[in-house]
C-alpha atoms as an extended CHARMM CRD file, in Angstrom:
* protein
*
       153  EXT
         1         1  MET       CA            -54.7410000000      -22.9250000000       -0.9030000000  PROA      1               0.0000000000
         2         2  THR       CA            -54.7530000000      -22.7150000000        2.8870000000  PROA      2               0.0000000000
         3         3  PRO       CA            -58.0810000000      -22.4990000000        4.7210000000  PROA      3               0.0000000000
         4         4  LEU       CA            -57.2390000000      -18.9350000000        5.8100000000  PROA      4               0.0000000000
         5         5  ARG       CA            -56.5470000000      -17.8200000000        2.2420000000  PROA      5               0.0000000000
         6         6  THR       CA            -59.7340000000      -19.5080000000        1.0680000000  PROA      6               0.0000000000
         7         7  LEU       CA            -61.6940000000      -17.6990000000        3.7660000000  PROA      7               0.0000000000
         8         8  LEU       CA            -60.0810000000      -14.3360000000        2.9060000000  PROA      8               0.0000000000
         9         9  SER       CA            -60.7460000000      -14.8320000000       -0.8060000000  PROA      9               0.0000000000
        10        10  LEU       CA            -64.3580000000      -15.6860000000       -0.0860000000  PROA      10              0.0000000000
        11        11  ALA       CA            -64.7270000000      -12.6180000000        2.1650000000  PROA      11              0.0000000000
        12        12  CYS       CA            -63.2960000000      -10.3520000000       -0.5840000000  PROA      12              0.0000000000
        13        13  LEU       CA            -65.6190000000      -11.8900000000       -3.1610000000  PROA      13              0.0000000000
        14        14  LEU       CA            -68.6500000000      -11.4100000000       -0.9200000000  PROA      14              0.0000000000
        15        15  ALA       CA            -67.6400000000       -7.8070000000       -0.1930000000  PROA      15              0.0000000000
        16        16  ALA       CA            -67.2790000000       -7.1240000000       -3.9150000000  PROA      16              0.0000000000
        17        17  LEU       CA            -70.6950000000       -8.6160000000       -4.6410000000  PROA      17              0.0000000000
        18        18  ALA       CA            -72.3190000000       -6.7600000000       -1.7490000000  PROA      18              0.0000000000
        19        19  SER       CA            -70.9120000000       -3.3860000000       -2.7300000000  PROA      19              0.0000000000
        20        20  PRO       CA            -69.6650000000       -2.6130000000       -6.2480000000  PROA      20              0.0000000000
        21        21  SER       CA            -67.7990000000        0.4190000000       -4.8880000000  PROA      21              0.0000000000
        22        22  LEU       CA            -65.6930000000       -1.8760000000       -2.6780000000  PROA      22              0.0000000000
        23        23  ALA       CA            -64.7870000000       -3.9740000000       -5.7160000000  PROA      23              0.0000000000
        24        24  GLN       CA            -63.0140000000       -0.9690000000       -7.2370000000  PROA      24              0.0000000000
        25        25  ASP       CA            -60.6220000000       -0.8830000000       -4.2550000000  PROA      25              0.0000000000
        26        26  LEU       CA            -59.4770000000       -4.4950000000       -4.6900000000  PROA      26              0.0000000000
        27        27  PRO       CA            -56.1130000000       -5.1370000000       -6.3910000000  PROA      27              0.0000000000
        28        28  LYS       CA            -56.4640000000       -5.8060000000      -10.1120000000  PROA      28              0.0000000000
        29        29  GLY       CA            -53.6500000000       -8.3670000000      -10.3300000000  PROA      29              0.0000000000
        30        30  PRO       CA            -52.6230000000      -11.4180000000       -8.3230000000  PROA      30              0.0000000000
        31        31  LYS       CA            -50.4840000000       -9.2390000000       -6.0390000000  PROA      31              0.0000000000
        32        32  ALA       CA            -50.8650000000       -5.6980000000       -4.8310000000  PROA      32              0.0000000000
        33        33  PRO       CA            -48.3120000000       -3.3020000000       -6.3590000000  PROA      33              0.0000000000
        34        34  PRO       CA            -45.5820000000       -1.6900000000       -4.2480000000  PROA      34              0.0000000000
        35        35  PRO       CA            -46.6700000000        1.4400000000       -2.4190000000  PROA      35              0.0000000000
        36        36  GLU       CA            -45.8500000000        4.7410000000       -4.0220000000  PROA      36              0.0000000000
        37        37  PRO       CA            -43.9590000000        6.6190000000       -2.7370000000  PROA      37              0.0000000000
        38        38  ASN       CA            -41.7590000000        4.2620000000       -0.7240000000  PROA      38              0.0000000000
        39        39  PRO       CA            -42.7790000000        3.6300000000        2.8990000000  PROA      39              0.0000000000
        40        40  GLU       CA            -41.2230000000        5.7390000000        5.6310000000  PROA      40              0.0000000000
        41        41  PRO       CA            -37.9330000000        4.2850000000        6.9620000000  PROA      41              0.0000000000
        42        42  ILE       CA            -38.2380000000        2.1540000000       10.1020000000  PROA      42              0.0000000000
        43        43  CYS       CA            -34.7960000000        3.2050000000       11.3610000000  PROA      43              0.0000000000
        44        44  ASP       CA            -32.7990000000        6.3130000000       12.1320000000  PROA      44              0.0000000000
        45        45  THR       CA            -31.2580000000        6.9580000000        8.7050000000  PROA      45              0.0000000000
        46        46  ALA       CA            -28.6690000000        9.3030000000       10.2120000000  PROA      46              0.0000000000
        47        47  ALA       CA            -27.2390000000        6.5880000000       12.4960000000  PROA      47              0.0000000000
        48        48  PRO       CA            -24.1810000000        4.6820000000       11.2140000000  PROA      48              0.0000000000
        49        49  SER       CA            -24.8480000000        1.1730000000        9.9170000000  PROA      49              0.0000000000
        50        50  SER       CA            -22.7260000000       -1.6100000000        8.4660000000  PROA      50              0.0000000000
        51        51  GLY       CA            -25.5440000000       -2.4510000000        6.0490000000  PROA      51              0.0000000000
        52        52  ASP       CA            -25.1770000000       -6.1740000000        6.6880000000  PROA      52              0.0000000000
        53        53  TRP       CA            -28.9660000000       -6.4980000000        6.4000000000  PROA      53              0.0000000000
        54        54  LEU       CA            -28.6650000000       -5.9520000000        2.6340000000  PROA      54              0.0000000000
        55        55  MET       CA            -25.8330000000       -8.3740000000        1.8090000000  PROA      55              0.0000000000
        56        56  GLY       CA            -26.7550000000      -11.5890000000        0.0240000000  PROA      56              0.0000000000
        57        57  ARG       CA            -29.3380000000      -12.5800000000       -2.5640000000  PROA      57              0.0000000000
        58        58  TRP       CA            -32.7400000000      -10.9940000000       -3.0630000000  PROA      58              0.0000000000
        59        59  VAL       CA            -35.4100000000      -11.7540000000       -5.6380000000  PROA      59              0.0000000000
        60        60  ALA       CA            -38.3150000000       -9.9350000000       -7.2450000000  PROA      60              0.0000000000
        61        61  PRO       CA            -40.5930000000      -11.0950000000      -10.0340000000  PROA      61              0.0000000000
        62        62  HSD       CA            -38.3820000000      -11.7800000000      -13.0510000000  PROA      62              0.0000000000
        63        63  SER       CA            -35.1650000000      -10.5780000000      -11.4130000000  PROA      63              0.0000000000
        64        64  ARG       CA            -32.4370000000      -11.6450000000       -9.0130000000  PROA      64              0.0000000000
        65        65  TRP       CA            -30.3030000000       -9.1700000000       -7.0790000000  PROA      65              0.0000000000
        66        66  GLU       CA            -27.0300000000       -9.9960000000       -5.3270000000  PROA      66              0.0000000000
        67        67  PHE       CA            -25.3490000000       -7.6080000000       -2.9080000000  PROA      67              0.0000000000
        68        68  THR       CA            -21.6860000000       -8.1620000000       -2.0390000000  PROA      68              0.0000000000
        69        69  ARG       CA            -18.9130000000       -6.3620000000       -0.2240000000  PROA      69              0.0000000000
        70        70  ALA       CA            -15.4570000000       -5.9460000000       -1.8070000000  PROA      70              0.0000000000
        71        71  ALA       CA            -12.2040000000       -6.3430000000        0.1030000000  PROA      71              0.0000000000
        72        72  ASP       CA            -12.0810000000       -2.5610000000        0.5730000000  PROA      72              0.0000000000
        73        73  GLY       CA            -15.4780000000       -2.7000000000        2.3450000000  PROA      73              0.0000000000
        74        74  LYS       CA            -17.4770000000       -1.0180000000       -0.4240000000  PROA      74              0.0000000000
        75        75  ALA       CA            -20.8060000000       -2.5950000000       -1.2980000000  PROA      75              0.0000000000
        76        76  ALA       CA            -21.8040000000       -3.4790000000       -4.8530000000  PROA      76              0.0000000000
        77        77  PHE       CA            -24.7020000000       -5.2130000000       -6.5560000000  PROA      77              0.0000000000
        78        78  GLY       CA            -25.5630000000       -7.2650000000       -9.6000000000  PROA      78              0.0000000000
        79        79  LEU       CA            -29.0350000000       -7.4310000000      -11.1160000000  PROA      79              0.0000000000
        80        80  GLU       CA            -29.9930000000      -10.2390000000      -13.4380000000  PROA      80              0.0000000000
        81        81  GLN       CA            -33.1900000000       -9.4190000000      -15.3230000000  PROA      81              0.0000000000
        82        82  LYS       CA            -35.1340000000      -12.5470000000      -16.3310000000  PROA      82              0.0000000000
        83        83  SER       CA            -37.8090000000      -10.9310000000      -18.4580000000  PROA      83              0.0000000000
        84        84  ASP       CA            -38.7630000000       -7.6760000000      -20.0670000000  PROA      84              0.0000000000
        85        85  ILE       CA            -41.2050000000       -6.8160000000      -17.2750000000  PROA      85              0.0000000000
        86        86  ASN       CA            -39.3110000000       -3.5410000000      -16.7960000000  PROA      86              0.0000000000
        87        87  LYS       CA            -39.0700000000       -2.7530000000      -20.4980000000  PROA      87              0.0000000000
        88        88  ALA       CA            -39.8750000000        0.8670000000      -19.6520000000  PROA      88              0.0000000000
        89        89  LEU       CA            -36.2170000000        1.1340000000      -18.6450000000  PROA      89              0.0000000000
        90        90  GLY       CA            -35.1270000000       -0.1910000000      -22.0540000000  PROA      90              0.0000000000
        91        91  TRP       CA            -33.8950000000       -3.5750000000      -20.8260000000  PROA      91              0.0000000000
        92        92  LYS       CA            -34.0230000000       -6.8020000000      -22.7690000000  PROA      92              0.0000000000
        93        93  PRO       CA            -34.6200000000      -10.2800000000      -21.2770000000  PROA      93              0.0000000000
        94        94  GLY       CA            -31.4750000000      -11.7080000000      -19.7360000000  PROA      94              0.0000000000
        95        95  THR       CA            -29.8760000000       -8.3270000000      -19.0640000000  PROA      95              0.0000000000
        96        96  ARG       CA            -27.1470000000       -8.2790000000      -16.4220000000  PROA      96              0.0000000000
        97        97  ILE       CA            -26.4920000000       -4.9310000000      -14.7520000000  PROA      97              0.0000000000
        98        98  ASP       CA            -23.7780000000       -4.2700000000      -12.1710000000  PROA      98              0.0000000000
        99        99  GLY       CA            -23.4540000000       -1.2290000000       -9.9920000000  PROA      99              0.0000000000
       100       100  LYS       CA            -22.4790000000        0.2190000000       -6.6700000000  PROA      100             0.0000000000
       101       101  VAL       CA            -24.2410000000        0.9730000000       -3.4310000000  PROA      101             0.0000000000
       102       102  THR       CA            -23.8530000000        4.7250000000       -2.9550000000  PROA      102             0.0000000000
       103       103  ARG       CA            -25.7620000000        5.0860000000        0.3270000000  PROA      103             0.0000000000
       104       104  LEU       CA            -26.6000000000        2.4800000000        2.9350000000  PROA      104             0.0000000000
       105       105  THR       CA            -28.2600000000        3.0180000000        6.3100000000  PROA      105             0.0000000000
       106       106  GLY       CA            -29.8840000000        0.6420000000        8.7680000000  PROA      106             0.0000000000
       107       107  CYS       CA            -32.9550000000        0.3810000000        6.5280000000  PROA      107             0.0000000000
       108       108  THR       CA            -32.4470000000        2.3760000000        3.3070000000  PROA      108             0.0000000000
       109       109  VAL       CA            -30.3060000000        1.9260000000        0.2280000000  PROA      109             0.0000000000
       110       110  ARG       CA            -29.3900000000        3.9360000000       -2.8650000000  PROA      110             0.0000000000
       111       111  LEU       CA            -27.8890000000        2.1590000000       -5.8650000000  PROA      111             0.0000000000
       112       112  GLU       CA            -26.3350000000        3.4590000000       -9.0580000000  PROA      112             0.0000000000
       113       113  ALA       CA            -25.9040000000        1.2000000000      -12.0670000000  PROA      113             0.0000000000
       114       114  GLY       CA            -23.6910000000        1.6070000000      -15.0880000000  PROA      114             0.0000000000
       115       115  ASP       CA            -21.5060000000        4.5490000000      -16.0470000000  PROA      115             0.0000000000
       116       116  GLU       CA            -20.7160000000        6.9990000000      -13.2410000000  PROA      116             0.0000000000
       117       117  ALA       CA            -21.1880000000       10.0230000000      -15.5190000000  PROA      117             0.0000000000
       118       118  VAL       CA            -24.6440000000        8.8700000000      -16.6790000000  PROA      118             0.0000000000
       119       119  PRO       CA            -25.9690000000        5.9500000000      -14.5960000000  PROA      119             0.0000000000
       120       120  ALA       CA            -28.2130000000        3.3950000000      -16.3230000000  PROA      120             0.0000000000
       121       121  PHE       CA            -30.5470000000        3.8990000000      -13.3890000000  PROA      121             0.0000000000
       122       122  VAL       CA            -30.6690000000        5.0720000000       -9.7820000000  PROA      122             0.0000000000
       123       123  PHE       CA            -32.5500000000        2.9030000000       -7.2750000000  PROA      123             0.0000000000
       124       124  GLU       CA            -33.9400000000        4.0750000000       -3.9120000000  PROA      124             0.0000000000
       125       125  GLY       CA            -35.1370000000        1.3580000000       -1.5330000000  PROA      125             0.0000000000
       126       126  VAL       CA            -36.5160000000        1.0200000000        1.9940000000  PROA      126             0.0000000000
       127       127  LEU       CA            -36.4470000000       -2.0620000000        4.2160000000  PROA      127             0.0000000000
       128       128  THR       CA            -39.8490000000       -2.7090000000        5.8000000000  PROA      128             0.0000000000
       129       129  ALA       CA            -40.7060000000       -4.3360000000        9.1250000000  PROA      129             0.0000000000
       130       130  ASP       CA            -41.6740000000       -7.5560000000        7.3150000000  PROA      130             0.0000000000
       131       131  GLY       CA            -38.1550000000       -7.8640000000        5.8390000000  PROA      131             0.0000000000
       132       132  LYS       CA            -38.8700000000       -6.7730000000        2.2720000000  PROA      132             0.0000000000
       133       133  VAL       CA            -37.2440000000       -3.9400000000        0.3470000000  PROA      133             0.0000000000
       134       134  TYR       CA            -39.6600000000       -1.6180000000       -1.4340000000  PROA      134             0.0000000000
       135       135  GLY       CA            -37.9700000000        0.4570000000       -4.0900000000  PROA      135             0.0000000000
       136       136  PHE       CA            -38.0400000000        2.2180000000       -7.3990000000  PROA      136             0.0000000000
       137       137  ALA       CA            -35.5190000000        2.8870000000      -10.1330000000  PROA      137             0.0000000000
       138       138  VAL       CA            -35.3550000000        5.8600000000      -12.4590000000  PROA      138             0.0000000000
       139       139  ASN       CA            -33.2410000000        6.0690000000      -15.6160000000  PROA      139             0.0000000000
       140       140  PRO       CA            -31.8310000000        9.2850000000      -17.1500000000  PROA      140             0.0000000000
       141       141  ALA       CA            -34.8590000000        9.5900000000      -19.4520000000  PROA      141             0.0000000000
       142       142  GLY       CA            -37.1650000000        9.6920000000      -16.4130000000  PROA      142             0.0000000000
       143       143  ASP       CA            -38.6680000000        6.2290000000      -16.9630000000  PROA      143             0.0000000000
       144       144  SER       CA            -39.2240000000        4.2850000000      -13.7540000000  PROA      144             0.0000000000
       145       145  ALA       CA            -39.8420000000        0.7750000000      -12.4690000000  PROA      145             0.0000000000
       146       146  ARG       CA            -40.9170000000       -0.4000000000       -9.0070000000  PROA      146             0.0000000000
       147       147  TRP       CA            -39.7970000000       -3.5030000000       -7.1250000000  PROA      147             0.0000000000
       148       148  ILE       CA            -40.5290000000       -5.4420000000       -3.9780000000  PROA      148             0.0000000000
       149       149  LEU       CA            -37.4080000000       -7.4400000000       -3.1150000000  PROA      149             0.0000000000
       150       150  ARG       CA            -37.4900000000      -10.3790000000       -0.7260000000  PROA      150             0.0000000000
       151       151  ARG       CA            -34.7390000000      -12.6910000000        0.4790000000  PROA      151             0.0000000000
       152       152  GLU       CA            -34.0200000000      -15.5580000000       -1.8830000000  PROA      152             0.0000000000
       153       153  ARG       CA            -35.1160000000      -18.8480000000       -0.3520000000  PROA      153             0.0000000000
């Protein structure tokens, strides 16, 4: 742990001990959850964009996303689910889902997975200033899952 992280952890612990009401505001897990709803876009979503910012590999806990562009220029994605963390969507560990990018701006994306008539899920994401994509997916039954995607290292 870096000295800065140690100092921040100590400050949070002291704040929690000093005021029990502050302790209720601290994240309950090792990482804070994605914001809900998604953050406001940092770009003009009406302006044309090639969407090159999205292409490549992204990761989230227990999943890997890959965004590619076909010869015809259309963008597509593949999602490899490593665990049943998003079991609310009815997925099993090791699930592979492919789909298409249906809207792409300079900082937002909409994805549809599975059958065109009834998609397995629809994902809405927003690129943030720190280079992460905050997003959520909803299946036809109304179940949802949230993600924070970051570039694969």
